[in-house]
C-alpha positions as CSV (number, residue, x, y, z in Angstrom):
1,M,-15.2,-8.7,4.4
2,S,-12.6,-10.6,6.5
3,T,-11.5,-9.7,10.0
4,H,-9.7,-6.3,10.0
5,I,-6.1,-6.4,11.0
6,H,-5.0,-3.1,12.5
7,T,-1.9,-1.9,10.7
8,S,0.1,1.3,11.0
9,Q,0.5,3.8,8.2
10,S,4.1,2.7,7.8
11,Q,3.1,-1.0,7.5
12,D,0.4,0.0,5.0
13,D,3.1,1.9,2.9
14,Y,5.4,-1.1,3.0
15,L,2.7,-3.6,2.0
16,E,1.5,-1.2,-0.8
17,A,5.1,-0.9,-2.0
18,I,5.7,-4.6,-2.1
19,L,2.5,-5.0,-4.1
20,K,3.6,-2.3,-6.6
21,I,7.1,-3.6,-7.0
22,T,5.9,-7.2,-7.4
23,N,3.4,-6.1,-10.0
24,E,6.1,-4.2,-11.9
25,N,9.1,-6.7,-11.6
26,G,7.4,-10.0,-10.8
27,F,9.2,-10.1,-7.5
28,C,10.2,-7.9,-4.6
29,R,13.4,-8.0,-2.6
30,S,14.3,-6.0,0.5
31,I,16.8,-3.9,-1.6
32,D,14.0,-3.1,-4.1
33,L,11.8,-2.0,-1.3
34,A,14.5,0.2,0.2
35,N,15.2,1.8,-3.2
36,H,11.5,2.3,-3.9
37,L,10.7,3.9,-0.6
38,G,14.1,5.8,-0.3
39,Y,14.8,4.1,3.1
40,A,18.0,2.7,4.5
41,T,18.3,-1.1,4.1
42,S,18.7,-1.4,7.8
43,S,15.3,0.3,8.4
44,V,13.7,-1.9,5.8
45,S,15.2,-5.0,7.4
46,I,13.6,-4.1,10.7
47,A,10.2,-3.3,9.1
48,V,10.3,-6.5,7.1
49,G,10.9,-8.5,10.3
50,K,7.9,-6.9,11.9
51,L,5.7,-7.6,8.9
52,I,6.8,-11.3,8.9
53,K,6.1,-11.5,12.6
54,A,2.6,-10.0,12.0
55,A,2.1,-12.7,9.2
56,L,1.5,-10.0,6.6
57,I,4.5,-11.1,4.4
58,R,6.8,-14.1,4.2
59,R,10.1,-14.8,2.5
60,G,10.1,-17.0,-0.6
61,H,12.8,-19.6,-1.4
62,A,15.0,-17.0,-3.1
63,G,14.6,-14.5,-0.3
64,E,11.9,-12.5,-2.1
65,L,9.2,-10.8,-0.1
66,L,5.7,-12.4,-0.6
67,L,2.5,-11.0,0.6
68,T,0.4,-13.4,2.7
69,E,-3.4,-13.5,2.1
70,A,-3.9,-10.9,4.8
71,G,-1.0,-8.7,3.6
72,Q,-2.4,-8.9,0.0
73,H,-5.8,-7.8,1.2
74,I,-4.4,-4.8,3.0
75,A,-2.0,-3.9,0.2
76,E,-4.8,-4.0,-2.4
77,S,-7.1,-1.9,-0.3
78,V,-4.5,0.8,0.3
79,Y,-3.5,0.7,-3.3
80,E,-7.1,1.0,-4.5
81,K,-7.7,4.0,-2.2
82,H,-4.5,5.7,-3.4
83,E,-5.3,5.2,-7.1
84,F,-8.9,6.4,-6.6
85,F,-7.9,9.6,-4.8
86,S,-4.9,10.4,-6.9
87,N,-7.0,10.0,-10.1
88,W,-10.0,11.9,-8.8
89,L,-7.9,14.8,-7.5
90,T,-6.0,15.0,-10.8
91,A,-9.3,14.9,-12.7
92,I,-10.6,17.9,-10.8
93,G,-7.5,19.9,-11.6
94,V,-5.0,19.2,-8.8
95,S,-1.4,18.8,-10.0
96,K,-0.1,15.2,-10.2
97,E,2.5,15.9,-7.5
98,I,0.0,17.3,-5.0
99,A,-2.6,14.7,-5.9
100,E,-0.1,11.9,-5.2
101,A,0.9,13.4,-1.8
102,D,-2.7,14.1,-0.8
103,A,-3.8,10.6,-1.9
104,C,-1.1,9.1,0.3
105,R,-2.4,10.9,3.3
106,I,-6.1,10.3,2.6
107,E,-5.7,6.5,1.9
108,H,-4.7,6.1,5.6
109,A,-7.2,8.4,7.1
110,I,-10.5,7.2,5.5
111,S,-12.4,4.2,6.7
112,D,-13.3,1.4,4.4
113,T,-17.0,2.2,4.9
114,S,-16.6,5.9,4.0
115,F,-14.4,5.0,1.1
116,E,-17.0,2.6,-0.3
117,K,-19.8,5.2,0.0
118,L,-17.6,7.9,-1.5
119,K,-16.8,5.7,-4.5
120,V,-20.5,5.0,-5.1
121,H,-21.3,8.7,-4.8
122,I,-18.5,10.0,-7.0
123,C,-18.9,7.4,-9.7
124,Q,-22.5,8.4,-10.1
125,F,-21.4,11.6,-11.8
């Protein structure tokens, strides 16, 4: 695995949202990000600037937000954890709303090592 870049929960959420929006629409603009997350465009603008400075995203020719290789890696990791926990919790009877909220918290708290071990253990059943 590549060198780990320390990101905050907020940065992880932004990167994951950029990945989701890009997968759905083929592109992601700051306004799309603000709408998706329910944040003010001014807040998104500040966060985007920090992500660009951290080399996790860059702006494309049309102003769209593009994940860098490092940003893509983080976004995919967070997204995989979120989907895994959301699906697993729903499968054991947790409501979709609670499962989504809990998955969002768990995805930030669990280490990559523990997540990989948990996936192997749970998938054996």
